N, C-alpha and C positions, 0 to 999 in steps of 0.2 A: 548700615551694618545690621545684620540679624541679631536681635537681642536675646532670643530664646532658642534653646535647642529643642527640636521638635519632640513633643511628648503628647500626653493625652490632652483633650480639650479642657480649657479652663472653665470652671463652673460659672454660670451666669450670676449667681449670688455668692459673693466672696464672704466666707465666714470670718468673724472677728475674734473668735475664741481659739483655743489650742487645737492643733491638728494632730491627732494621734497616729502613730505608725504601728504596723503589725509586729508582734513579738518575734516572728520568724525573720522578718527584715532586720530588726534591731540586733538579733543574735548573729545573723550573717554579717552585718555591718561591723560588729565588734570583732569578730574573728578576722575579718579583712583588715581592720585597723591595726590589730596586734601584729599581723603578718607584715604589713607595710611599715609599721613602727620599728620592728626589729631589723628589717632590711635597711630602713632609712638611717638607723643609728650608725651603721657602717659609714655612710656619707658624712654624718655629723662628726664622727671621730677624725676622719681624714681632713675635713675642713678645719677642725679645731687645731690640729697639728700644723696646718698651713698658715692659719691666721694668727695664732698665738704670738709668734715673734713680733708681729707688727704692733701688738698691744703693749709692748715694753718701751717704746720710744716715741718721741715727737707728739704730734697732735692726736695720734691714735692711742696714746698711752692711757691705760685704764682697764676695766673689766672686759673680758671677752664677750660676755653675754649682756644683753639688755632685757630687762623684765618690766612688763607693764600690766596693770590691772585691766582686765577685760570682763565683759558680762557674758556668762555662759548659759547653758541650758537651765531653764527654770529660774533665771535671774541670778544664779550663783556666780559670785566673783571668783576669778582665778588669775594667776599671773602667766601671761604668754611669754615664751622664750624666743629670742632672736639673737643673731650675732650683732653686736653693737655696731651701728653705722654712723652714730653721731658722737659729738663730743660729750664728755662726762657732764652730768647734770643738765642735759639738754631739755628735759621735761620742765624743770623749774625755771630755766632761762626762757622757755617759750611762754610760760604763764606770767612771768614778770614783765615781759615786753607786750603790753596791751595791744599795740598796733599790729605786731606780728601774730598774736593770738587771734585777733579778729580776722586777719587774713587767712589764718589756718582754718577757722570755723567756716568762713565764707567759701573756702575752696574744698568743701567736703572733708574737713578734718585732715587735710594734708596741705603742704605748701607746694607751690608750682615747682616743676623740675628746674634745677639750677638756681632757685631763689631761697633755698633753705640754708641759712648760715650755720646751722648746727651739724650738717652732714660733712664728714671728712672725705678726703679724696678716695681713701680705701672704701669708705662707706658707700660712696657713689657707685663704685665698681660692683660691690657685692649686692647692692640693690638692683642694678641693671641686670645682673645675672641671676637674681633671686636666691643667691647663696645665703643671704641674711635670714631667709625663712626656714632654713634646714632644721634649726633646733626645735621647731614645732613638732617634730617627731617625738620629742620628750613629752609634750602635752598630749599627743595622741596615745602614747603608751600609758600615761597616767589616767587617761579617760576624760580629761577636760575637753578634748577636741576630738574630732573625727577626721578622716582623710577628706571627706566631702561633706559640705554643709555651708550654711550662711557664714560669711566672714564675721569673726567675733568683734563686737563693737566696744568702744569706750562708753562710759555711762552717758556722756553728753549726746551721743548719737541716737539714743533711744527715742528722742523727741521726733526724729525723722520718720518713725513708724506709727505715730499717732495712736489710734485705738487698736492697732494690729500688733502691738508689742508682745502680747501674750502668745500670739501665733508665731512670731519670730523666735521667741524663746522656748517654744515647744520642741525645737530641733536642736541637737548638739551642734555647736559651731564647727566649721571645718577649715583645714589648712588650704583647701581648694574648694571652689564652688562655681555656681552658675555665673555670678558677677565677674569673677576673674576670667572665666572661659569666654565671656561675651565682650571683654574689652578692658576689664580691670579699672585702673585709675582714669581711663577715658570716659567712664560712665558715672556721672554724678548723681546725687539725690535729686529728685525722688525716683528716678529710673532705677537706681541701685536697689532701693527698697522694694520696688515692684519685682525685680528679678529674684531677690533673696526670698520673698514671700511666695513667688511662683514655685520656686524649688521646694519649699516646705510643703506646699499643697500637693506636689506631684512626686515626691521622693520615692525611690525604689532602688533596688540593687542594680537593675539594668540602667536606670537613669544615672546613678552614681558612676558607673563604669564609663558611660558615655561622656559625662562631664570630666572625669579624670583624663580621658584621652584628649579632650578639647583643651584642658589646662596644660598638658604636656606640650602640645603644639604651640600654645600661647607663650609658654616659657621659652621655648626654643626660638620663637620669633621675637621675643622680648616685647610683646604687646602690652602697652600700658605700664611698663616697669620704669620706675625712676627712684 
């Protein structure tokens, strides 16, 4: 599987510090994010109306949204929004079960498909169709995230980037990115870290649009979704 979308040649010496982006690119990116965020909120509202009734009964009973603390640009913490695909208090249940948590960490901060007891039947469906990710348009409008960028990580994942953490955090995290376009959950660390950092070093508006198209194809094909 090709892991990188063709771009400029990677430099021989990889910098370990922050990788700045041009002000013009950042301005273009923010305008693009606001446009996509406004368009995406239409999908969020439609999905909310469709999913809300399921949150009133049975195992799916509970809040419609799931919020989790992630690490954003410059190390700033923020809460990422998703449609809830797990049972209520799934995070605390995961940490209380030491064996399950160890498996979660060993499997790149996810549990293998079909082996996560926290995921509901409805949750399994919205994960496979990527509907659970739609509320991230809220994060995009708020400015916590961008349409394209490295996937926002939980604090524990920062160790996977070693002395390149500051480089990763120099870019705003994205709802879509090179990692997802290249295979998503099928690509574990350290390959995932290499892809995310490669994007940071080569980001441009043209590259973002190329990655966006690749992500749309991956979503339609359900590559790496579970």
